[in-house]
C-alpha positions in Angstrom: -18.0 -2.5 -21.0 -15.9 -4.8 -23.4 -14.5 -8.0 -23.7 -11.3 -7.6 -22.2 -7.7 -8.3 -24.7 -4.3 -9.6 -23.7 -2.0 -7.1 -24.9 1.6 -5.8 -23.6 1.5 -2.5 -21.0 3.6 -0.2 -24.0 0.4 -0.4 -25.9 -1.3 2.0 -22.8 1.3 4.6 -23.9 -0.9 7.5 -25.4 -3.9 5.3 -24.2 -7.1 7.5 -22.4 -7.5 5.4 -19.5 -11.0 5.4 -18.2 -10.8 4.7 -14.8 -6.8 4.4 -13.7 -7.0 8.4 -12.5 -9.8 6.7 -9.8 -7.8 4.4 -9.0 -5.1 6.1 -8.0 -7.0 8.8 -5.8 -8.6 5.8 -3.8 -4.9 4.2 -3.4 -3.0 7.4 -1.9 -6.7 8.4 0.3 -6.3 4.4 1.6 -2.5 5.0 2.3 -2.9 8.2 4.1 -5.8 8.2 6.7 -4.5 4.6 8.2 -1.7 6.1 8.7 -2.6 8.9 10.1 -5.6 7.4 12.2 -4.1 3.8 12.7 -0.1 3.1 12.6 0.7 3.5 15.8 -1.6 2.0 17.8 -1.2 -1.1 19.9 -4.5 -3.2 19.6 -5.8 -6.1 21.5 -8.9 -8.3 20.3 -9.1 -12.1 21.0 -5.6 -12.0 22.4 -4.6 -10.8 19.8 -2.0 -8.0 19.9 -2.2 -5.5 16.4 -1.4 -2.1 14.8 -4.8 -0.8 14.7 -3.8 0.5 11.3 -4.2 -3.3 10.2 -7.7 -2.4 9.5 -7.4 -0.8 7.1 -4.0 -0.2 5.8 -4.1 -3.5 3.2 -6.8 -2.3 1.7 -3.2 -0.2 0.2 -2.3 -3.6 -1.0 -6.3 -4.5 -2.1 -6.2 -1.3 -4.9 -2.0 -2.2 -5.1 -2.8 -5.8 -6.9 -5.3 -4.1 -8.9 -3.4 -1.1 -10.5 -0.8 -4.2 -11.3 -3.2 -6.8 -12.6 -4.9 -3.8 -14.6 -2.8 -1.1 -15.7 0.8 -3.0 -15.7 4.0 -2.9 -13.5 4.8 0.9 -14.5 1.4 2.6 -13.8 1.1 1.1 -10.2 4.9 2.4 -9.8 3.5 5.9 -10.7 1.1 4.8 -8.1 3.4 3.9 -5.7 5.4 7.1 -5.8 3.1 9.6 -5.3 1.9 8.0 -2.7 5.0 8.3 -1.3 5.3 12.1 -2.1 2.1 12.5 -0.2 3.3 10.9 2.6 6.3 12.7 2.5 4.0 16.0 2.0 2.1 14.8 4.7 5.1 14.0 7.2 6.1 17.8 7.1 2.9 19.2 7.2 2.4 17.3 10.4 5.9 19.0 11.5 5.1 22.0 10.8 1.2 22.3 12.1 2.4 20.7 15.2 5.3 23.3 15.8 3.2 26.3 16.2 2.8 27.6 19.2 -1.0 27.3 20.2 -3.1 30.6 20.5 -4.0 31.5 23.7 -7.2 29.8 25.7 -6.6 26.7 23.0 -6.3 23.7 24.7 -5.9 21.8 22.1 -2.3 20.8 21.7 -2.2 17.7 23.5 -4.7 16.0 21.3 -3.0 17.5 18.1 0.6 16.1 19.7 -0.6 12.7 20.0 -2.4 12.0 16.6 0.0 13.8 14.5 3.0 14.5 16.5 4.7 10.8 15.5 8.8 11.0 16.1 10.8 11.2 13.1 11.7 7.6 13.2 7.8 6.2 12.6 7.5 8.7 10.0 10.5 7.4 8.4 10.2 3.7 8.9 6.6 4.4 7.7 7.5 5.2 4.1 10.5 3.3 3.5 8.3 -0.2 3.7 5.2 1.6 2.2 7.8 1.7 -0.5 9.7 -1.2 -0.5 6.6 -3.5 0.2 4.4 -2.0 -2.1 7.1 -2.2 -5.2 8.1 -5.6 -4.3 4.4 -6.4 -4.4 4.0 -5.2 -7.4 6.5 -6.9 -9.5 6.2 -10.2 -7.9 2.3 -10.2 -9.0 2.8 -8.9 -12.3 6.5 -11.5 -12.7 3.6 -14.7 -11.5 1.0 -13.2 -13.8 3.5 -13.9 -16.4 4.4 -16.9 -15.2 1.0 -18.3 -15.3 -0.5 -16.4 -18.0 -3.2 -14.5 -16.6 -4.7 -17.8 -14.9 -5.2 -17.7 -11.7 -5.6 -14.1 -10.2 -5.3 -15.7 -6.5 -2.3 -17.1 -6.5 -0.6 -14.4 -7.5 -3.2 -11.2 -5.4 -2.1 -13.6 -2.4 1.2 -14.8 -3.4 2.8 -10.8 -4.1 1.3 -10.0 -0.5 2.8 -12.6 1.7 6.1 -11.3 -0.2 5.0 -7.2 0.1 3.4 -7.5 3.6 6.9 -9.1 4.7 9.0 -6.1 3.7 7.2 -3.8 4.2 6.9 -5.3 8.7 10.0 -6.1 8.4 11.7 -2.6 7.4 8.9 -1.1 9.5 8.4 -2.7 12.5 12.2 -3.3 13.9 13.2 0.6 12.5 9.8 2.3 13.7 10.1 0.8 17.4 12.9 -1.4 18.2 14.5 0.5 21.4 10.9 1.6 22.3 9.2 -1.7 22.7 10.8 -5.0 23.7 12.6 -7.0 21.0 9.7 -9.7 22.6 6.6 -7.4 21.4 8.3 -6.1 18.1 8.7 -9.7 16.5 5.3 -10.2 17.6 3.5 -7.4 16.4 6.0 -7.9 13.4 4.7 -11.8 13.0 1.1 -11.0 13.9 0.3 -8.2 11.9 2.3 -9.8 8.5 -0.5 -12.9 9.2 -3.3 -10.4 9.4 -2.7 -7.9 6.3 -1.9 -11.6 4.6 -5.4 -13.1 6.2 -7.2 -9.8 4.7 -6.1 -10.5 1.5 -7.9 -14.5 1.6 -11.0 -12.2 2.7 -10.8 -9.8 0.4 -9.7 -12.0 -2.7 -13.9 -11.8 -4.0 -13.8 -8.5 -3.9 -10.0 -8.2 -5.5 -12.1 -9.9 -8.7 -15.2 -8.1 -8.7 -12.8 -5.1 -8.9 -10.2 -6.4 -11.5 -12.7 -8.4 -13.6 -15.0 -4.8 -13.0 -12.0 -2.6 -14.7 -10.3 -5.0 -17.4 -14.0 -4.7 -18.7 -14.6 -1.1 -18.7 -10.7 -0.8 -20.1 -10.9 -4.3 -23.0 -7.8 -4.9 -21.9 -5.7 -7.8 -19.6 -2.4 -6.0 -19.3 0.5 -7.8 -19.0 4.8 -6.6 -18.3 6.3 -8.6 -20.9 9.0 -6.3 -22.1 8.1 -3.8 -18.9 11.4 -2.3 -17.4 10.8 -3.3 -13.7 13.6 -0.5 -12.3 11.9 0.5 -8.8 13.9 4.8 -9.8 11.5 5.6 -12.5 7.9 7.7 -12.2 7.1 7.3 -15.6 5.2 5.2 -17.3 
């Protein structure tokens, strides 16, 4: 491992990165699994009502923080677009598989419908909320890194999550459930989930520090987005 060197993100073009593909794979895997398993289930613990996906989905934001902090906004944006494409394909594949006529004697169609047959508005809300929330999270973190000159990592990870998860929640819950749940339920779950996600980010701060430092030393770089084009409508680096 090497001591991280302060560099602009532009120097990464053409450079071999040791862990970037591994972090991208983890990011997409957690994104897909958290959306398949828990996005539409309401759970209650200790008097708090929340979407069950809250337990694992914030890990994607932690990995998103690591991506932006270690590899810069452009490479984090590329991972977000890969995740966006994976979610679109997952939605298409789920629709095709659920729509196929079940074989005679197979009685699992109801369970399959319940797990994978999410209504289109929930799927659309999830995809749009992820895209907007993650890009906002990455943008805020990258800008705060420049403003803080790379110091006080916790302010960037928590601050970007407050904003990014706020955007995510403001898009997802009204778009997915307004008219299905009562307005009070939508507001309650939206605010509660946002608070829980921010709380998770705070709890996981030591893990974020560990992996950020691990990958920075492994790559030998500390990337700053001082000349980065921050448009979200680009997939290249």
